N, C-alpha and C positions, 0 to 999 in steps of 0.2 A: 289270418285267413288262409285256407287251404286251396291251392290252385289244382285244377284238374290234372295237369301233367305230373305234379308233385304227388298227388294222392294216388293216382294210378300206378306210379312207380313204387310207392310204399306198398300198395296192395299186391303188386307182383312179387316184391321181395318177401312179404309175409307168406304168400301162397307157395312160393318156392321153398321156403323153410319147412312149411307143413308137408309139402310133397316129398321132401327128402328126409323126413323123420326128425326134424329139428324144431318143430313147432311146439308152442306152449298153449295152454288153455287161454291165457290172457290174449294171445294173438287173435282168437276168434272175436272177442269183444272189440279189439282194436280194428280188425277188418270191418266189422259191422259199423263201427263209429265212422271210419274213413268213408265208407260207401255212403252213409247218411249225410256226411258233409258235402260230398260231391253231388249227390242226387238232387236235381232241381235247383242247384245253386250255381250253375255255369251257363254261359251263353252257347257253349259248344255242345251239340247233341251227343258227341262222343263221350262226354262225362257221364251222362245217364246210361249210355250203352255199355260203359265199363262197370258202373256201380250196380246196376240192376241184377246182373247174373250173380255177382258175388253175394249181395244181400239175399237173393232168392235161394241160392244153394245153402247158405247158412241157416235160413229159416226152415228149409225142408230136410236138411241132412246134418243138423248141428250135432246130434249124438254121434254120428259117424266121425265127424271132425274131432269131437272131444275124445273119442276112443283112440283115434290115430295120434292125437297130441299127447294123451296120457300114457301111451305105450311107445313113446318115441325111443329111438336108439340112444344109448348112452355113449 
């Protein structure tokens, strides 16, 4: 079982990697999966508040994330 604090920490680490040019295409699926496991499965409303923006930005801007991840720095 994934807890909200653990899941949000993972999302932050993955987003940090993507932001700094170290992300991979697989990270996008992992982010979406983590957000889905948090969303609606915690008693704390902060879980949904953290998961929704991540899932939404991936739904609407996935191609941009894929481009950024595929042209990452070596």
